[in-house]
C-alpha positions in Angstrom: 34.3 -3.2 40.3 32.1 -6.5 41.1 28.9 -6.1 38.9 28.9 -4.6 35.4 26.0 -4.2 33.2 25.9 -5.1 29.4 23.4 -3.2 27.1 23.3 -4.7 23.7 22.3 -3.6 20.2 20.2 -6.6 18.4 22.9 -6.6 16.2 24.8 -9.9 15.0 28.3 -8.2 15.6 27.0 -6.5 18.8 25.7 -9.7 20.2 28.5 -11.9 19.2 31.3 -9.3 20.9 28.6 -9.3 24.0 28.9 -13.1 24.3 32.8 -13.0 24.0 33.1 -9.9 26.6 30.7 -11.6 29.1 32.7 -14.6 29.2 35.8 -12.6 29.7 34.4 -10.3 32.5 33.0 -13.7 34.0 36.6 -15.3 34.0 37.6 -12.4 36.2 34.8 -13.0 39.0 32.9 -10.1 37.8 28.7 -10.5 37.9 27.3 -9.8 34.7 23.9 -8.4 34.1 22.7 -8.3 30.4 20.1 -6.8 28.5 19.3 -6.4 24.8 17.5 -3.3 23.4 13.9 -2.3 23.8 12.0 -2.0 20.5 10.7 1.8 19.7 7.3 2.4 21.4 4.5 3.9 19.9 1.4 4.9 21.8 -1.7 6.0 20.1 -4.2 6.6 23.2 -2.6 5.4 26.1 0.3 6.1 28.2 4.1 4.5 27.3 4.4 1.2 29.1 6.9 1.1 32.0 9.7 -0.8 31.3 11.7 -2.9 33.8 14.2 -0.5 34.9 18.2 -1.4 35.5 18.8 -3.4 38.7 20.7 -1.4 41.5 24.2 -2.1 42.6 26.0 -2.1 39.2 29.3 -0.6 39.1 29.1 0.7 35.3 27.3 -0.3 32.1 29.0 -1.2 29.0 26.9 0.3 25.9 27.4 -2.2 23.0 25.5 -0.1 19.8 25.2 3.1 18.6 23.7 6.3 19.7 20.0 4.9 19.5 21.3 2.0 21.9 22.9 4.3 24.4 20.0 6.7 24.5 18.0 3.1 25.4 20.4 2.2 28.0 20.2 5.8 29.6 16.3 5.1 29.8 16.8 1.4 31.1 19.2 3.0 34.0 16.6 5.8 34.5 17.2 8.1 37.7 19.8 5.7 38.7 23.6 7.4 39.1 24.9 4.2 37.3 27.7 5.5 34.9 27.6 4.5 31.3 30.2 3.9 28.6 29.3 3.5 25.0 31.4 1.1 22.8 30.6 2.2 19.0 29.0 -0.3 16.8 26.8 1.8 14.9 27.1 4.5 12.2 27.7 8.0 13.9 28.6 7.2 17.8 28.8 10.6 19.3 27.7 9.2 22.7 30.2 6.5 22.1 33.6 6.8 24.6 35.4 3.8 22.6 35.3 1.4 19.7 35.2 -2.3 19.4 39.1 -2.8 18.9 39.7 -1.0 22.2 37.2 -2.5 24.2 39.4 -4.7 26.5 42.2 -2.0 27.0 39.5 0.5 28.1 37.7 -2.3 30.3 41.4 -2.6 32.0 41.4 1.2 32.6 37.9 1.1 34.0 38.7 -2.1 36.4 41.7 -0.1 37.6 39.9 3.1 38.3 41.5 5.1 35.6 39.0 7.4 34.5 36.6 10.1 35.3 32.8 10.7 35.3 31.1 13.2 32.8 27.9 14.2 33.6 25.2 15.3 31.0 22.3 17.1 31.9 18.9 15.3 31.1 15.4 17.0 30.4 12.4 15.9 32.6 9.1 15.8 30.6 5.4 15.6 32.0 2.4 15.5 29.5 -1.2 16.3 31.0 -4.1 15.3 29.1 -7.5 17.2 30.8 -5.5 17.7 34.1 -4.7 14.1 34.5 -0.8 13.2 33.6 -0.4 10.6 30.9 3.3 10.6 30.2 6.5 11.2 32.4 10.1 10.5 30.8 13.5 11.9 31.2 15.3 12.5 28.0 19.1 13.0 27.4 18.9 14.2 23.9 15.5 15.8 23.0 11.9 15.8 23.1 10.5 16.3 19.8 6.7 17.3 18.3 6.4 16.4 15.1 3.1 16.3 12.4 2.3 13.5 10.2 2.9 13.5 6.5 -0.6 14.3 6.0 -1.0 17.1 8.7 -1.1 20.7 8.3 1.5 23.0 10.0 1.2 22.5 13.5 0.6 25.5 15.7 2.6 25.0 18.7 1.8 27.7 21.9 5.2 27.9 23.7 5.5 29.6 27.3 8.7 30.0 29.1 8.4 30.4 33.0 4.4 30.5 32.3 5.2 33.8 30.2 4.0 33.3 26.5 6.6 33.4 24.0 5.3 32.6 20.7 3.2 30.7 18.4 5.3 28.4 16.2 3.8 27.6 12.9 6.1 24.9 11.8 6.7 20.9 10.6 7.4 20.7 14.6 9.4 21.8 17.4 12.5 20.3 19.3 13.5 20.9 22.3 16.9 19.6 23.1 20.0 19.4 25.9 23.6 20.3 24.7 24.2 16.6 24.4 21.3 16.4 22.0 22.5 19.7 20.2 24.3 17.3 17.6 21.2 15.2 16.8 17.7 16.2 15.3 18.1 19.7 16.3 21.6 20.4 14.5 19.9 18.6 11.5 17.1 21.5 11.8 19.3 24.4 11.8 20.0 24.6 15.6 23.5 25.1 17.0 26.3 23.3 18.5 26.6 23.4 22.3 29.2 22.1 24.3 28.2 19.5 27.0 29.1 21.9 29.6 27.2 24.4 28.7 24.2 24.7 30.8 21.0 25.6 28.5 18.0 24.2 26.6 17.5 24.6 22.8 14.4 25.4 21.1 14.6 24.3 17.6 11.3 25.0 15.2 11.3 22.4 12.2 10.9 24.2 8.7 9.0 27.0 10.3 6.2 29.1 8.3 7.5 32.5 9.9 11.3 33.0 8.8 12.1 34.9 11.7 11.1 32.0 14.2 14.6 31.0 14.7 16.5 28.7 17.1 16.9 30.0 20.7 18.5 28.7 23.9 17.0 29.6 27.1 18.7 29.0 30.7 19.0 25.1 31.7 16.7 26.2 34.8 13.9 27.7 33.1 10.6 25.8 32.4 9.3 25.2 29.0 5.2 24.7 28.6 3.7 23.6 25.3 0.4 23.2 24.0 -1.0 22.7 20.2 -3.9 24.9 18.7 -7.3 24.0 18.1 -8.2 21.1 16.3 -4.7 19.7 16.0 -4.4 16.3 14.6 -1.7 13.6 13.5 0.8 15.1 15.9 3.0 12.9 17.7 5.7 13.6 20.5 8.8 11.3 20.6 11.0 11.3 23.7 14.7 10.4 22.7 13.3 8.7 19.5 12.6 5.8 22.2 9.1 6.6 22.6 6.3 8.1 20.6 2.9 9.2 21.7 -0.1 10.9 19.9 -1.0 14.1 21.6 -3.8 16.9 20.4 -5.0 20.2 21.7 -6.1 18.9 24.9 -2.8 18.0 26.2 -0.2 20.3 27.9 3.7 19.5 28.0 5.7 20.8 30.6 9.5 20.6 30.1 12.1 21.2 32.9 15.8 20.4 33.9 16.0 17.1 35.3 17.8 16.7 38.6 19.1 13.3 37.7 22.1 13.7 34.9 23.2 10.9 33.1 26.7 9.8 34.3 29.2 8.9 31.4 32.8 7.5 31.8 35.1 9.2 29.9 39.3 9.2 30.4 41.7 12.2 30.9 43.2 13.8 27.4 39.9 13.8 25.9 39.3 16.5 23.5 35.5 17.4 22.6 36.3 19.3 20.0 38.4 16.9 18.0 35.8 14.2 18.8 33.1 16.9 17.1 35.4 17.5 14.1 36.0 13.7 13.5 32.1 12.7 13.8 31.0 15.6 11.8 33.8 15.2 9.6 34.8 18.9 9.2 38.1 19.4 7.0 40.8 21.8 6.9 43.5 22.2 9.2 45.6 25.2 10.9 47.7 27.5 8.9 
């Protein structure tokens, strides 16, 4: 490897470690491309502003931060197959493969090609207003429709492969990948799904009808959403990174992205051990 990216959370500890790590990599003759996190972006009446994507040709990107930083980095990389590795500097770190204390031993393994690539599916989301595309985003975790604090319950018409499913009357709706199953969807009552399982999760937020529960549809199915008439104070967010105000004139199309996110992992890692540790499940074997 001769060109490595550093994507860094705007945090004193992470920035200090990034300075030290950059010097270490440069001392080994490795070209370093460094980027700091984008602030979350909210758009009321306009399309989200396109950010400058990651330059091509990087061998991998080290993400120094928490899950939010990792999601921001995946957006920076975009559709490029550049692999990412998360280094935990945040609170939860479901997407982190290692921690600050193991950064250098892990880097030695990567430089010696002692790693594997795990592919995580993404969703591609298009938003149309009066037939014109106003947003096009890829998400690793989820796309969320939320009502504002003073808004009434949202009526969200939902179609699967253009076939009408139901109208969710709720505080909102989460469409999540298996990777995103341990994020907002889990907090809203959704299931935990192994990242290797192919499917898309539909989780209503506080549904008015008790029988409107979470469901999982095949990953290849397309989902179409639109708001009921006179909907107001409703926002759609993409991985918690970009928010866009929407109304009843908008149609949202969600499909599996042809561009997965490549994540660096190491042999011997067990997803269920990580899951138990992150969710702080107690108990042992009898």
